[in-house]
N, C-alpha and C positions, 0 to 999 in steps of 0.2 A: 228212141224217145218220141212219143206222139202227144205228150202233154207236158206243160211246164206248170208247176204249182208254186205259188209264192206264199211266204209267211213273213212274220216279223223276224228280224235278226235274232238269232239265238233260240228260236222256237221251231226250228226245222224238224226236230225229232217228234215233237207233239203234233205238228202239222202232218207229218208223214203218217203217224198212227191214226190220226183223225181221218185223213183222206182214205186210208186203207179200209177203215171201218165203214165209211160211207160207200165206197166202191163195193164192198162185200154186201151191204144192204141192197144195192142195186141189182145184185145177182151176178156181178162180175167176179170170177174166181181167180183170174190170172192178172196179178198186179205186181209190177216191178218198180220199185222206187229207189232212186239213188240221190244222195245229197250232192249237189254240184259244188264246184270250187268257189262258188259265190254265195255270200250270206243271203239267207232268205229264199233260196231257189232250190227246188227239187225237180229232178228229171224223172218223168214217169212214163212207163210203157204199159198200156192196158189194151185189152181186146175191146173193140167198138167204142172208141173215145167219144164219138158224137152222141151216142145214146147215153153214155155216162154224164156228159155235160148237161143234157136235158134233165136227167135224174137229179143231179146236184142242184140245179136251179130250182126244181120243184121242192126238193128236200129243204133247202134253205128258206124258201117261202113258207113252207108249212111248219118247220121246226127252226126258227131263226136263232135260237139260243143253243142249239146243239153243235153248231159249227163256230168254233172260237179261234182256231189257229190258222186255218187256211184262209188266205186273203183273196187270191185270184187263181183261176184255172184257165189255161190258155192252150188251145189246140195247136199242134205243130204238124204241118203237112210233109215237110222234107227237112232233113239235116244235111248240111254240106260243109265243106271246109270254108273258112273265112277268107275267101279270095273273091274279089269283085266278079271275076268271070264265072265262078261257080254259083255265086248268089244270083247273078243276072240270068244264067241258064236255068236255074231252078224256078225263078219267077216267071220266065218265058213259058215254061211247061205248065206252071200252075195258073197262069193268067187266063187260060181258057175257061176258068171258073168265073170270069168276069164277063157277063153277057154284053152284047153290042150296045145296048142302051144304058148300061149301068155306069156309075161313076166309082172312083176309087181314091184312096188316100194311102200314102206310104208312111208307116210309123216305124221308127228305129228304136230299139231298146238295146243299147250297147253296153257291154261289160268287157273291159279290156280290148276294145276294138282298135285294130291298126288303122282304121279309116275314120274320117270325120263323118257325121251324119249326112252332111251335104254331099260328100263324095259318093256315098252309097245311094242316096236319093236320086242324084243326077243320073247315075248309071242305070238304076232300076226304072226310072221314069221313062227313059228312052225305049225300054223293052216292052212297055205296056201301052198299047195304042187305044186308050180309052180316055174319057174326060176325067179330070181331077175335080174332086170336091173336098175341100178341107173341113167344112163344117158338118155336112151330112152325107158322107159317102155311102154307096150301096155295099161296097166291099172294102176291106182293109188288107193291104199288103203289109203284113207285120214281119219284121226282120229282127230277130233277137240274136245278138252276137254274144257268144260266150268265149272270148279269146280266140282259140284256134278253130272253132266250129260255130255254125250259125243255124238257128231254127227258122224256117221260112213257113209262113202261113198266108193263105188267101182265104179270108173268112168274112162273114157278115160281122159288123161291129158287136152285135148282141151275142155272138158265139163265145166271146170272152166272158167267163163267169166271174163277176166281181161280187164277192160275198157282202161287202159293205153296202153296195147299191141295192142288192136284193133285200137286205135286212131293212134298209130305209123304206123300200117300197112295200114291205110286208107290214 
């Protein structure tokens, strides 16, 4: 899984078909989509996810009414077991993507998490030796917990494609 795609509850199949169609328009031929155990969440594996995110952003801006079921597309850098040690180790590896002068924020999206958000944030914050900015971070440490496994991303905030925000801007 290198992307998480969200949709409204009950519209996962339509979001999946829509996402696949947009991916094919971008030129990507290898798309694997699985419905997760959680309502409104699709787990996606594609070749070159960063390029696809850029294409989707431009596509929504130019054709805002062609994307109706996909709500957000979120890149995932690493998938680990949902254990604090594994999450912290993955964040330590990925934290090299946060430059010396950059700030960061930790965001937790937990579904069936065995930990509180505070437990995860406290453990991860110790692993990243950069300044924190809750309002305007340069990078986002996004931890999406799906019960037994977690998707970890260290990304710029604008790398999360929010279809609603793009439509409002268009």
